[in-house]
N, C-alpha and C positions, 0 to 999 in steps of 0.2 A: 759576263761573269758577275757583274754587280747585280744584274737583273735576277740571276739565279740565286745569288746569296740573299737578296732582299726577299725574294719569294719564299726561299727556304726558311728564313727568319719568321716571316709572317705565318707560314704554315705551322711552324713549331709552336708559335704563340697560340694559334687557334687550337692545336691539339692539346696544349696544356689547359686551356680554358674548358674545352669539352670534357677532358678527363676529370676535371674538378667537378663537373656536373653529373658524374656517374651516380646512379641511385644508391642510397644508403639502406633502403629496405625494399625487398622484392615482394611481389604479389603471390599469395598462396590461396588458391581457391578453397572455399568451404561450402561445398554443395549441400543442399537440404534434400534428403530423400524421405518423402512422406511416410513410406512404409516403415522405415527405420525409426523415425521420430515417434510414430504411433506405437511401435513395439516398446520403445523406451518409456513412454508414458504409461503403458499398460503394465510394465514390469516394476514400477515404483512401489516401494514398501517403506514402512516406518522402521525397519531394521537396517536400513542402508548405512553402510559404514561412513560414507561421506556426510550423511545427516548427523551421525554421532559426533564426528569431529567438529562440525559446524555448531552443534548445540553446546558442546563443551566450551568452545571458544566464546560463543555469545553469552552463555550463562556465567562464564568466568570460573568454572570449577569442573573437575572430572565427574562423570556420571557413575553412580555406585554400581549400576547394573545396566546391561544392554542385551536385548531390547528392554525398554522401560516396562515395568509391570503394570503401573497405573498412570495413565496419561492425564496430566492436569491441563487446564486451559493455557497456562504459561508454556508448557512443553509443546502442546498442539500448535500454539502460535509460532514457536520457533520452527517447527516442521513446515508451517505454511510459508514463513519467510524463505525457507530453503527451496521449496518446490513451486510456489505460486508464480505463474508467468508474469503477472502484473508487476511484481517487484523486479523481475529480470528486465522488463521493458524500461522501467524508470531508472534502473541501474545503468543500462546502456545509454540512455539519454543523458544521465549525469556524466558519464565518461566522455560522451561526445562534447558536452559543454566544457569539460575540463580541457579537452584537446583543443577547443577553440581558443583558449587562453594562449596556447603555444602559437597558434596561427596568428593571433593578434599581435604577439610580441616578436614575430619573425622579422628580421631585417630584409629589405628588398635586395634581390640579387643584381649585380651589375649586368650589363648587356654588351654583346660583342657583335660588331658589324664587319663583315668581310666581303669585299667585292673585287675578285682577281680577274685580270686579263680580258675584260669585255668592254669595248669591241676590239681593243688592241692588246697584244701580249705585253706591251710596255706600260700598262696602267695597273695600279694595285692600290686599293684603299683598305685600311684597317682602322676601325674606330671602336674604342671602349668607352662605355658610359656608366658612371656611378650615380645612382639616384640618392637624393638627400631629402628626408622627410622633415619638414619644418614645423615649428610652433607646438612641439610636443604631441603630435597626432598619434604616434605609436604608443606613447604612454597612456593617452586617453582611450585608445582602442583596447589596451590591456585592461584598464579599469572597467570598461563596459563588458568585456568578455568575462572578467572575474565576477562581476555582479550577476551576469546571466548564469555563470557556473554555480554561484551561491543559490540562485533561484532553482536551478536544476537539482541541487542537493536537498533543498527543502521539498521539492517535488518527489524525490526519492523517499524522504522520510514520510511524506504524506501518503505515498503508495503503501509503505509499510504499515502506516496507521490504518489505512482502508482495509488491508488484509487482516490486521488485528481486529478491527471492528466487525468485519464479515465473519471471521472465525468465531468471535465471541457470540454473535447472534446465532450462528449455525450450531455451536455447541449448546447454547441455551435451549434451542428447539429440540435438540436430540436428548438432552438430559430430562427435560420435562416430558417429552414423548415416552421415554422409558418409564417414568413415574405414572403417567396416565395409563400406560399399558398394564402396569401392575394393578392399578385400581380397577381397570376394566376386567382383568382376569379374576380379581377378588369378587367383583359384583356378579360376574357370570357364574362363579362357583356358588355364591350365596343364593342367587335366584334359582339355580338348579336344585339345590337342597330344599328350598321353600316349596317348589313344585312337587318334589317327592313327598314331603311332609303333608302338604295339602291333599295330594292324591290319596295318601294313606288315611287321612281323616275323612275324606269324602267317601272312601270305601266302607267306612264304619258309620257313616251318617253324621259325622261331627262337624261338617262344613258344607256349604252350598256350592253348587256347580259354578255359578258366576265368579266366585272367589278363586276357584281353581283356574278358570279361563283367564281371569285378569292376571294371575301369577304367571301363566304360560305366555301371555302377551308381553309381560315385563321381561321374561326370560329371552324371548325372541329379540326384543329391543336391546337387551344386554349383549346378546351374541353379535348383533349388528355393530354395536359400539365397540366390541372387542375386535372384530374384523377391521373396523375403521382405525382403531388404535394400532393394530399390527401394520396396516398400510402406511400410517404416518411414521412409524418407526423406520420403514424402508426409505420413505421420502426424506426424512430428517438425516438418515445415515448418508444417503447420496449427496445431500446438500453439504454435509460436514466434509465428506471426501472432496467435493469440488472446491470448497473454501481452502482446503489444505493444498490441493493440487495433486491428489493421488487417486487411483481407482478405488471403487467401493471395496473391492476384495482386500485392499491394504488395511482397512480398519474394521473388518467384520469380526475379528477374533481378539481385539484388544480390549483392555479394561480402562475405565475412566474414574477420575476422582475430582470433585469440585466441592471442597470442604466448606467454602464460604457462600455457597449458593443460597442457603436459607437465611443467611445473616449478612445482608448488604450493609454497607456503612451507614451509620446514623447521619442524616443531613445536618444535625446540629454540630458535627465536626467541621463543617465548612460554613463560611459566611457568604452572603450574597455578594458583598464587595470583593471578596477573594476570588470567587468564581468569575465575576465580571472582569476583574483585572486580568485573571489568567487567560480568559478568552480574548480580551482586547490586545494583549501584548505578546502572548507566547504561542498562539495558535499557528500552525505551520502555514496555512494559507495566507495569514497576515504577514508572516515573515517572508514568505515567497513573494507576495505582492510588493513588499517594501524593497526587496532586492530587485524586482523588475522596475520599480520606480527609479532606483539608483542607476540601473542600466539605461533608462530613458534620459536621465540627467546627463549621463556620460555621452549618449548619442547626440544630444543637443549641443553639448560642449564641443564635440567632434565636428559637427556641421559648422559651428561658428568659426573654429580655427581653420577650417578648410577654405575660409576666405583668403588665407595666406597660401599662395601657391607653392608647391614643391618644385624642385629643380634637379636637373641632372648635369653632371660635370665629368669630363673624362678626356684622356689624351687620344690623339689621332695620328695616324701615320699614312703618308701617301707617297707612292713611287710613281714617277711620271718621266718617261723618256730619259732614264738614267739619273734623275734627280730625286733626292730624298727630302720630303717635307714633313715636319712635325707640327701638329696643331693642338689646340686646347678647345674642346667643344663645350658649349653651354646651351642648355635648352630649358624652357619653362613654359607654363601656360600663362598667358596675359589675361588678367581679370578685367577685360574691357567691356564685354556685353552683359555680364551678370556677375554678381558677387555672392553667389550661392544662396540667394534669397529664398528660392522655392524650397530646397531641402531644409533650410533653417526653420521656415514656417511649418513644414511638416513635422520636424522634430519637436518644435514647441507644442504643437497640437497633440503629438503622441505623449509628451511628458504630462500635459494637462489631463489626458485620458488616463494615464497610469496613476496620477494622483487621485483622480475621481474613483478609479477602481479600488485603490487602497482604502479610501474613506468608506466606500460601499461595503468592502469586505469587512472592515472593522465594525461598522454599524451592524451588519448582519451577524457577526460573531457575538456581539454584545446582546442583541435581541434573542438569538438562539440560546445563549447561555442562561439568560434570565427565564425564558420560557421553560427550558429543560430543567432548571433547578426548581422552579415552582411545581412542575409536574412530578418531579422525584419526591419532593417533600409531601405532596398530597398522596402519592402512591405508597410512600413509606408509612404514613399514618394509617392508611387502609390496611397495610400488611400487619401492623401491630394489633389491630382489632381482629383480623383474621386469625392471627396466632392465638389470641385469647380464646376465640370460639373453638378453634381446633383443639387447644389444650383442655378446655372444658369438656369437649366430647371424648377425647382419648383418655383423660386422667380422672374424669368423674363419672360420666354417663356410661361409658363402656364397662368399667369395673363394677359399677352398681348393677348393671344388667346381668353381667356374668355371675355376680354374687347371688342375685335373685334367682337365676336359673339353677345354680348349684344347690341353692337352698330349697328348690322345688316350688318356689313362689311363681316362677314364670317358666315357659317352655323354650325349646330351641327356636321355635318360630319367632317368638318375641325377641330373643337375643340376636337372631340374624337380621331382624328388622333394625335393631339399634346399630349393628355393624354396617348395614346399608346406609343408614343416616350418616354414620361416620365417614363412609366412602364419599357420600355427596358433599359433606363439609370439606373433606380433603381435596376434592375436585375444585370446589370454590376457592380454597386456599391456594391451589396451584395456579389458578387464573390470576389471583391477586399477585402472587409471587412473580408470575410472568410479566405482569404490568410493571412491577417494581424494577425487575432486572432490565426490561426494555427501556424504562425511563432512566435507569442508571447508565445504560449503554449510550443513550442519547446525550446524557450529561457529560459523559467521558468524551464523546465526539465533539461536544460544544467547546471543551477546553483542550481536547486532543492530548490527554494524559490519563493514565490509569488512576482510579480512585479507590478501588478495593484493596484492602490490606494484603500484602504479599504479591500483588499483581505487578509484573515487570513491564517496564516501558518497551516500546519497539526498538529496533536496532538504531545505532547511532547514525549521524549524517555522513558517514564515510561512504563515498561512491563506490568503493571496492567491497562494500558490504562485509567488512571485517575479514577480508581475505577469502571470501566465499568462492568456491568453485561449483558451478551449476551442474546438476546431473544431466 
């Protein structure tokens, strides 16, 4: 009877322990079907209601109209944060790093050992063991996990910045491609008219055949340039769609606005020391590298305190031949053969490597910022000269030629020649403007913050991406 009662008691205790171990969360499969994901990607549009909610939340104000009539680089960047898969990958990594903090702080579960009736039905062992973590190891594990989580949040912000930078470059190429297309269309029209006028003159003997042939060759070249410009529009549009994360069809019929494109900020607004300090202290890769160094510090501290062994303590019960025995079990690892020297040395080396990586990252950031600022100042000075030349052509020479033509002093052929010269000057101006904007983009990349007036920064370091729900 005592045997049955003791066995029943032990079995009841075991049932209680195993019921306490019941799962608190169950697995739910989330299969990926390539055909469905491809269809979702192809159906993305910039009129998506989820995008509207995300943009209003990230911009901090309701949108006056939806869909947006004229998309600015700021709004296109928000669409890219919403759709671009690179941001989603970094977001998932940040969430995993945040979950690792929970893992690091979890208390170890006790263990239960049950050995009934073997080889004799009059034997029964029940042992429970509670582990004890010594020397603050769990606290240090949490510190290391928090540092890695901080690094993952900076990685998320860096991913958002990369999307911002890529979107800016793609938008710049597309805006300039549109302008170059208009110039190519104008040149092709003017060359066609010149050929018609020269043919009419040749018919009455007022011009020579080689002049007509030369004009026709120039017209052929203009038509080739026009076809090239049209092709570059398609390429630039495809690149812009890819940087946003939508199909080309989603942006084919939308309108754009970049009011500050021709007026980049004057470099005199910034000082070299300000740019250098911004790069050395606030760049995301530097802050991420610093967080990784703190994680290496905590990892070394953890290996050092692991020289102090943990132990387990718990009660035990044994039934043998009608007798009840209660015991107190203690177990630990004896640091006899090693005191964790190897892992400590490895952790010290990794901390040294993390420190060297931080210094290398900081030195690279300073060098990049100085080089980018020098290039931007030089390009901006070149743009100022190009603006003067373009202004001289459009505000002085073109009106003078038109006035001379209207007064009968010159003919249409002369005036079209001046307009072609103006188109050539405009083309040169666009090349300079492109160099300035590229240099500005590299300077922004060097400090990882917007420098143009009205340009909004990327999203915050919140791993939840401000409550974003991905499409």
